[in-house]
ROKOLTOR-200760 format. One record per residue (C-alpha): residue in one letter; chain; x, y, z. Coordinates in steps of 0.02 Angstrom, whole numbers, plus 50000, padded with zeros to 5 digits. Each point is the difference from the previous one (the first is absolute). Layout:
REM ROKOLTOR-200760
@code a unit A X X Y Y Z Z
...
END
This chain:
REM ROKOLTOR-200760
@code m unit A X 46785 Y 49012 Z 48127
@code n unit A X 50096 Y 50111 Z 50121
@code r unit A X 49881 Y 49950 Z 50139
@code q unit A X 50028 Y 49814 Z 49969
@code h unit A X 50187 Y 50026 Z 49998
@code a unit A X 49994 Y 50090 Z 50167
@code m unit A X 49898 Y 49861 Z 50080
@code a unit A X 50124 Y 49870 Z 49940
@code m unit A X 50145 Y 50096 Z 50072
@code l unit A X 49911 Y 50015 Z 50169
@code c unit A X 49965 Y 49814 Z 50008
@code g unit A X 50182 Y 49961 Z 49961
@code a unit A X 50059 Y 50114 Z 50138
@code l unit A X 49885 Y 49917 Z 50126
@code a unit A X 50060 Y 49828 Z 49948
@code v unit A X 50183 Y 50050 Z 50021
@code a unit A X 49965 Y 50074 Z 50173
@code g unit A X 49907 Y 49843 Z 50056
@code a unit A X 50141 Y 49888 Z 49942
@code a unit A X 50129 Y 50102 Z 50092
@code r unit A X 49898 Y 49995 Z 50160
@code y unit A X 49982 Y 49810 Z 49985
@code w unit A X 50183 Y 49969 Z 49977
@code s unit A X 50044 Y 50117 Z 50144
@code t unit A X 49881 Y 49910 Z 50119
@code s unit A X 50065 Y 49830 Z 49947
@code a unit A X 50180 Y 50052 Z 50030
@code r unit A X 49959 Y 50058 Z 50177
@code a unit A X 49907 Y 49838 Z 50038
@code e unit A X 50145 Y 49890 Z 49945
@code a unit A X 50138 Y 50098 Z 50096
@code p unit A X 50059 Y 49919 Z 50168
@code p unit A X 49947 Y 50089 Z 50162
@code p unit A X 50134 Y 50109 Z 50079
@code s unit A X 50104 Y 49923 Z 50145
@code p unit A X 49955 Y 50056 Z 50177
@code p unit A X 50127 Y 50120 Z 50073
@code a unit A X 50137 Y 49931 Z 50112
@code v unit A X 49970 Y 50015 Z 50188
@code v unit A X 50129 Y 50102 Z 50094
@code v unit A X 50063 Y 49902 Z 50152
@code n unit A X 50147 Y 49991 Z 50119
@code t unit A X 50095 Y 49835 Z 50011
@code v unit A X 50132 Y 49920 Z 50108
@code v unit A X 50106 Y 49843 Z 49999
@code p unit A X 49985 Y 49890 Z 50158
@code v unit A X 50148 Y 49983 Z 50117
@code v unit A X 50062 Y 49828 Z 50054
@code r unit A X 50075 Y 50002 Z 50175
@code d unit A X 49994 Y 49923 Z 50172
@code v unit A X 49853 Y 50068 Z 50101
@code p unit A X 49995 Y 49984 Z 50190
@code v unit A X 49827 Y 49967 Z 50069
@code v unit A X 49986 Y 50124 Z 50143
@code l unit A X 49863 Y 50016 Z 50131
@code r unit A X 49988 Y 50172 Z 50079
@code a unit A X 49930 Y 50051 Z 50168
@code t unit A X 50016 Y 50136 Z 50130
@code g unit A X 50094 Y 49933 Z 50151
@code t unit A X 50041 Y 50057 Z 50176
@code v unit A X 50174 Y 49987 Z 50074
@code t unit A X 49998 Y 49903 Z 50164
@code p unit A X 50140 Y 49942 Z 50116
@code t unit A X 50047 Y 49818 Z 49987
@code s unit A X 49964 Y 49984 Z 50186
@code v unit A X 49952 Y 50116 Z 50143
@code v unit A X 50030 Y 49960 Z 50184
@code d unit A X 49928 Y 50094 Z 50148
@code v unit A X 50131 Y 49994 Z 50138
@code h unit A X 49925 Y 49977 Z 50174
@code a unit A X 50075 Y 49980 Z 50172
@code q unit A X 49984 Y 49824 Z 50070
@code t unit A X 49994 Y 50056 Z 50181
@code t unit A X 49941 Y 50145 Z 50103
@code s unit A X 50144 Y 50118 Z 50032
@code t unit A X 50068 Y 50175 Z 49975
@code v unit A X 50095 Y 50059 Z 49847
@code k unit A X 50181 Y 50029 Z 50049
@code q unit A X 50071 Y 50056 Z 49832
@code v unit A X 49944 Y 50022 Z 49818
@code h unit A X 50140 Y 49952 Z 49880
@code i unit A X 49921 Y 50049 Z 49833
@code r unit A X 49932 Y 50151 Z 49908
@code e unit A X 49833 Y 50010 Z 49913
@code g unit A X 50014 Y 49948 Z 49818
@code q unit A X 50169 Y 49916 Z 50024
@code f unit A X 50050 Y 49845 Z 49902
@code v unit A X 50052 Y 49860 Z 50118
@code k unit A X 50081 Y 49830 Z 49980
@code e unit A X 49929 Y 49837 Z 50065
@code g unit A X 50044 Y 49981 Z 50185
@code q unit A X 50045 Y 50183 Z 50024
@code l unit A X 49962 Y 50067 Z 50174
@code l unit A X 49843 Y 50109 Z 50000
@code f unit A X 49952 Y 50026 Z 50183
@code s unit A X 50069 Y 49962 Z 50172
@code l unit A X 49878 Y 49975 Z 50144
@code d unit A X 50031 Y 50008 Z 50187
@code d unit A X 50081 Y 49831 Z 50037
@code r unit A X 50037 Y 50013 Z 50186
@code a unit A X 49862 Y 49882 Z 50053
@code g unit A X 50048 Y 49878 Z 49863
@code r unit A X 50182 Y 49998 Z 50052
@code a unit A X 49950 Y 49970 Z 50180
@code n unit A X 49892 Y 49852 Z 49950
@code v unit A X 50143 Y 49927 Z 49899
@code e unit A X 50120 Y 50016 Z 50146
@code r unit A X 49876 Y 49918 Z 50117
@code a unit A X 49974 Y 49856 Z 49880
@code q unit A X 50187 Y 49979 Z 49976
@code a unit A X 50023 Y 49992 Z 50188
@code q unit A X 49867 Y 49867 Z 50012
@code v unit A X 50087 Y 49897 Z 49866
@code m unit A X 50167 Y 50016 Z 50091
@code r unit A X 49919 Y 49942 Z 50163
@code d unit A X 49922 Y 49851 Z 49912
@code e unit A X 50166 Y 49954 Z 49921
@code a unit A X 50085 Y 50005 Z 50170
@code a unit A X 49864 Y 49896 Z 50080
@code l unit A X 50008 Y 49873 Z 49860
@code a unit A X 50188 Y 49988 Z 50013
@code g unit A X 49986 Y 49963 Z 50188
@code l unit A X 49868 Y 49867 Z 49975
@code e unit A X 50099 Y 49916 Z 49861
@code q unit A X 50154 Y 49993 Z 50112
@code r unit A X 49898 Y 49923 Z 50143
@code y unit A X 49924 Y 49875 Z 49877
@code r unit A X 50171 Y 49944 Z 49938
@code r unit A X 50061 Y 49975 Z 50180
@code s unit A X 49843 Y 49902 Z 50043
@code v unit A X 50030 Y 49884 Z 49852
@code e unit A X 50176 Y 49967 Z 50063
@code l unit A X 49933 Y 49965 Z 50176
@code l unit A X 49868 Y 49885 Z 49929
@code d unit A X 50134 Y 49898 Z 49913
@code q unit A X 50084 Y 49981 Z 50170
@code q unit A X 49831 Y 49959 Z 50078
@code f unit A X 50011 Y 50145 Z 50122
@code i unit A X 49827 Y 50074 Z 49954
@code a unit A X 49834 Y 49931 Z 49943
@code v unit A X 49939 Y 49999 Z 49819
@code t unit A X 49852 Y 50109 Z 50048
@code a unit A X 50115 Y 50141 Z 50050
@code v unit A X 50087 Y 49996 Z 49831
@code d unit A X 49831 Y 49998 Z 49911
@code t unit A X 49945 Y 50151 Z 50101
@code l unit A X 50155 Y 50098 Z 49951
@code r unit A X 49978 Y 49952 Z 49818
@code s unit A X 49823 Y 50068 Z 50004
@code e unit A X 50061 Y 50161 Z 50078
@code v unit A X 50131 Y 50018 Z 49861
@code d unit A X 49867 Y 49974 Z 49865
@code a unit A X 49888 Y 50130 Z 50082
@code a unit A X 50144 Y 50124 Z 50011
@code r unit A X 50040 Y 49975 Z 49817
@code a unit A X 49818 Y 50030 Z 49952
@code l unit A X 49994 Y 50157 Z 50107
@code l unit A X 50159 Y 50062 Z 49916
@code r unit A X 49925 Y 49974 Z 49828
@code a unit A X 49843 Y 50093 Z 50051
@code d unit A X 50099 Y 50147 Z 50070
@code r unit A X 50109 Y 50008 Z 49845
@code a unit A X 49842 Y 50008 Z 49894
@code a unit A X 49936 Y 50140 Z 50113
@code l unit A X 50165 Y 50091 Z 49975
@code r unit A X 49982 Y 49990 Z 49811
@code a unit A X 49822 Y 50066 Z 50016
@code v unit A X 50051 Y 50153 Z 50100
@code q unit A X 50146 Y 50029 Z 49881
@code v unit A X 49874 Y 50002 Z 49856
@code d unit A X 49891 Y 50121 Z 50097
@code s unit A X 50151 Y 50108 Z 50035
@code g unit A X 50039 Y 50001 Z 49814
@code y unit A X 49834 Y 50089 Z 49968
@code s unit A X 50081 Y 50157 Z 50070
@code t unit A X 50096 Y 50020 Z 49836
@code i unit A X 49891 Y 50017 Z 49846
@code r unit A X 50082 Y 49969 Z 49832
@code a unit A X 49946 Y 50017 Z 49818
@code p unit A X 49913 Y 49841 Z 49942
@code m unit A X 50057 Y 50032 Z 49821
@code a unit A X 50089 Y 50126 Z 49892
@code g unit A X 49891 Y 50146 Z 49949
@code r unit A X 49946 Y 50177 Z 50036
@code v unit A X 49925 Y 50052 Z 50166
@code g unit A X 49849 Y 50112 Z 50010
@code a unit A X 49945 Y 50122 Z 50134
@code v unit A X 50066 Y 49970 Z 50176
@code d unit A X 49865 Y 50032 Z 50129
@code v unit A X 50095 Y 49962 Z 50161
@code y unit A X 50143 Y 50089 Z 50086
@code p unit A X 50118 Y 49967 Z 50145
@code g unit A X 49892 Y 49984 Z 50155
@code s unit A X 49843 Y 49943 Z 49907
@code l unit A X 49909 Y 49855 Z 50082
@code v unit A X 49970 Y 49862 Z 49873
@code q unit A X 49896 Y 49843 Z 50006
@code v unit A X 49977 Y 49849 Z 49887
@code s unit A X 49863 Y 50093 Z 49906
@code t unit A X 50108 Y 50154 Z 49971
@code k unit A X 50062 Y 50019 Z 49821
@code l unit A X 50174 Y 50074 Z 50005
@code v unit A X 50036 Y 50020 Z 49815
@code t unit A X 49963 Y 49922 Z 49830
@code v unit A X 50136 Y 49924 Z 49890
@code a unit A X 49962 Y 49983 Z 49814
@code r unit A X 50108 Y 49901 Z 49879
@code l unit A X 50026 Y 50105 Z 49842
@code d unit A X 50130 Y 49894 Z 49910
@code p unit A X 49935 Y 49900 Z 49916
@code i unit A X 49834 Y 50088 Z 49984
@code a unit A X 49833 Y 49944 Z 49929
@code v unit A X 49875 Y 50074 Z 49878
@code a unit A X 49821 Y 49938 Z 50024
@code f unit A X 49868 Y 50014 Z 49864
@code t unit A X 49850 Y 49911 Z 49928
@code l unit A X 49967 Y 49929 Z 49827
@code p unit A X 49836 Y 49945 Z 49919
@code e unit A X 49952 Y 49819 Z 50028
@code s unit A X 50014 Y 49972 Z 49811
@code n unit A X 50189 Y 50014 Z 50018
@code v unit A X 50016 Y 49863 Z 50132
@code g unit A X 50037 Y 49865 Z 49872
@code e unit A X 50138 Y 50101 Z 49917
@code l unit A X 50078 Y 50044 Z 50168
@code l unit A X 50004 Y 49820 Z 50061
@code a unit A X 50067 Y 49937 Z 49834
@code a unit A X 50138 Y 50131 Z 50003
@code q unit A X 50046 Y 49955 Z 50179
@code r unit A X 50015 Y 49817 Z 49954
@code r unit A X 50123 Y 50045 Z 49862
@code g unit A X 50115 Y 50090 Z 50123
@code a unit A X 50029 Y 50173 Z 50073
@code v unit A X 49871 Y 50127 Z 49939
@code a unit A X 50071 Y 50173 Z 49965
@code v unit A X 49912 Y 50151 Z 50075
@code e unit A X 50045 Y 50184 Z 49975
@code a unit A X 49954 Y 50149 Z 50108
@code n unit A X 50073 Y 50176 Z 49997
@code r unit A X 50135 Y 49941 Z 49878
@code r unit A X 50055 Y 49864 Z 50119
@code s unit A X 50000 Y 49815 Z 49962
@code g unit A X 49934 Y 49871 Z 50121
@code t unit A X 49918 Y 49829 Z 50002
@code l unit A X 49828 Y 49936 Z 50039
@code s unit A X 50000 Y 49934 Z 50178
@code f unit A X 49819 Y 49963 Z 50044
@code i unit A X 49835 Y 49953 Z 49919
@code d unit A X 49853 Y 49988 Z 50119
@code n unit A X 49915 Y 49831 Z 50019
@code s unit A X 49827 Y 50064 Z 49955
@code v unit A X 49912 Y 50130 Z 49892
@code d unit A X 49900 Y 50137 Z 50083
@code p unit A X 49823 Y 49954 Z 49943
@code v unit A X 49936 Y 50178 Z 50026
@code a unit A X 50136 Y 50094 Z 49908
@code g unit A X 50039 Y 49861 Z 49877
@code s unit A X 50187 Y 50023 Z 50028
@code i unit A X 50147 Y 49911 Z 50080
@code k unit A X 50134 Y 50071 Z 50115
@code v unit A X 50179 Y 49994 Z 49940
@code k unit A X 50168 Y 50056 Z 50072
@code a unit A X 50171 Y 50029 Z 49925
@code s unit A X 50168 Y 50015 Z 50088
@code f unit A X 50131 Y 50133 Z 49959
@code d unit A X 50177 Y 50035 Z 50059
@code n unit A X 49993 Y 50168 Z 50087
@code g unit A X 50171 Y 50035 Z 50071
@code d unit A X 49989 Y 50183 Z 49948
@code a unit A X 49823 Y 50019 Z 50072
@code a unit A X 49933 Y 50061 Z 49833
@code l unit A X 49835 Y 49912 Z 50035
@code w unit A X 49915 Y 50064 Z 50158
@code p unit A X 49854 Y 49921 Z 50094
@code g unit A X 49833 Y 50074 Z 49951
@code q unit A X 50053 Y 50056 Z 49825
@code y unit A X 49888 Y 49966 Z 49852
@code v unit A X 50095 Y 49927 Z 49852
@code d unit A X 49960 Y 49935 Z 49827
@code a unit A X 50035 Y 49813 Z 50007
@code r unit A X 50031 Y 49903 Z 49839
@code v unit A X 50004 Y 49810 Z 50000
@code t unit A X 50077 Y 49912 Z 49849
@code v unit A X 49912 Y 49832 Z 49992
@code r unit A X 50073 Y 49941 Z 49833
@code t unit A X 50082 Y 50059 Z 49839
@code l unit A X 49929 Y 49974 Z 49825
@code r unit A X 50152 Y 49956 Z 49894
@code g unit A X 50000 Y 50067 Z 49821
@code a unit A X 49825 Y 50072 Z 50014
@code v unit A X 49923 Y 50102 Z 49858
@code v unit A X 49957 Y 50173 Z 50068
@code i unit A X 49880 Y 50119 Z 49913
@code p unit A X 49909 Y 50160 Z 50052
@code q unit A X 49831 Y 49966 Z 50078
@code a unit A X 49931 Y 50131 Z 49879
@code a unit A X 50028 Y 49875 Z 49858
@code i unit A X 49881 Y 49870 Z 50073
@code v unit A X 49820 Y 49998 Z 49941
@code a unit A X 49870 Y 49915 Z 50109
@code s unit A X 49857 Y 49909 Z 49914
@code p unit A X 49870 Y 49870 Z 50049
@code a unit A X 50107 Y 49870 Z 49912
@code g unit A X 50155 Y 50049 Z 50099
@code a unit A X 50143 Y 50124 Z 49994
@code f unit A X 50096 Y 50030 Z 49839
@code v unit A X 50118 Y 50122 Z 49915
@code y unit A X 50011 Y 50063 Z 49822
@code a unit A X 50161 Y 49940 Z 49916
@code v unit A X 50062 Y 50087 Z 49842
@code g unit A X 50045 Y 49890 Z 49851
@code q unit A X 50129 Y 50033 Z 49864
@code d unit A X 49864 Y 50068 Z 49886
@code r unit A X 49959 Y 50127 Z 50137
@code t unit A X 49832 Y 49921 Z 50038
@code v unit A X 49951 Y 49944 Z 50175
@code r unit A X 49941 Y 49836 Z 50074
@code q unit A X 49937 Y 49952 Z 50173
@code v unit A X 50116 Y 49897 Z 50109
@code p unit A X 49926 Y 49928 Z 50163
@code v unit A X 50106 Y 50032 Z 50155
@code t unit A X 49992 Y 49953 Z 50184
@code r unit A X 50065 Y 50111 Z 50140
@code l unit A X 50126 Y 49913 Z 50110
@code h unit A X 50044 Y 50149 Z 50110
@code v unit A X 49952 Y 50183 Z 49999
@code f unit A X 50121 Y 50131 Z 50068
@code g unit A X 49975 Y 50186 Z 49976
@code a unit A X 49954 Y 50041 Z 49820
@code s unit A X 50072 Y 49836 Z 49934
@code a unit A X 49949 Y 49819 Z 49998
@code a unit A X 50090 Y 49835 Z 49971
@code v unit A X 49896 Y 49896 Z 49880
@code t unit A X 49996 Y 49836 Z 49906
@code g unit A X 49945 Y 49983 Z 49819
@code l unit A X 50137 Y 50107 Z 49923
@code a unit A X 50173 Y 49947 Z 49943
@code g unit A X 50076 Y 50169 Z 50038
@code g unit A X 50048 Y 50057 Z 49825
@code e unit A X 49829 Y 50063 Z 49946
@code t unit A X 49950 Y 50181 Z 49977
@code i unit A X 49841 Y 50036 Z 50096
@code v unit A X 49882 Y 50147 Z 50005
@code t unit A X 49993 Y 50104 Z 50158
@code e unit A X 49894 Y 50151 Z 49949
@code g unit A X 49862 Y 50015 Z 49871
@code k unit A X 49945 Y 49820 Z 50019
@code q unit A X 49819 Y 50055 Z 50027
@code n unit A X 49993 Y 50041 Z 49814
@code l unit A X 50066 Y 49832 Z 49942
@code k unit A X 49928 Y 49834 Z 49946
@code p unit A X 50089 Y 49847 Z 49933
@code g unit A X 50076 Y 50035 Z 49829
@code a unit A X 50000 Y 50188 Z 50023
@code r unit A X 50147 Y 50093 Z 49924
@code i unit A X 50100 Y 50117 Z 50109
@code e unit A X 50110 Y 50148 Z 49969
@code a unit A X 50183 Y 49992 Z 50050
@code g unit A X 50005 Y 49952 Z 50182
@code k unit A X 50089 Y 50098 Z 50136
@code g unit A X 50086 Y 49935 Z 50155
END
């Protein structure tokens, strides 16, 4: 009897244990799965502002124009009126050459003109008297015609000699050499007593105000440059100075795939010097009210670029965007209204619908 009672108690205990295990397993099976942990990310709100579209290039400062001053006759330098490196005005006297031969030629030509004028005056007087005599029938018509021909010849000779006088006066003017434009002179290689010829370069004059900056841009920017030029003056900056685009070459270099461009700058203080390298920045247009975000927020995918925008329930969704202009670490894009909160860091751990932890700017 005791043995049967013990067996019954053991069976009851096993039954109770099995029931408890069953109910415990059922409770675990029916409980919802735990939520995935929130992803820690950094976020930012886009900025809406005007964005200038700027093309950058390394440029070289060049004079607007450079003139090599030469003598126009063979002569000897009489006097040098300038110093090396001096700024000169247009028409300023630079050199004087020996003008003795020129002055002698001018005097000889003037004397010839005076002789022709006297000869012409005498012939004209004789012609007038012959006309009076012809009216009185004291001389023949042929005599009057002869005098008239002589007067015409004398007038022609006078015109020729006056032209010769002007020519020798021009030649005599070559003895004074003046600045062809305002600018800065370079090295002077001749001195008083130096023999100069037409091939001899006396000095170089470079115009530094205004001054030019020459640079090249990729051929892909040609369309933007031409469109900007059609709209009006195109702003260019170099060394914190503002200028305007002055020249776009008429063809693209097929080897380099670039186009030559120049900009003009006021340079009264000579802050820009020929030969300098400068950072040139051309503003071709301005994006008004553009949405600007960090480039780090943009995710590239085969379907296109997108960003993760954070909803009010702190879950994320993908928003397609298109880059309009990239500058530094930022980009102006379309696809956003500007009031969204977007993810900048930690986006590699996200997928649509993922929950994030409190974002940081």
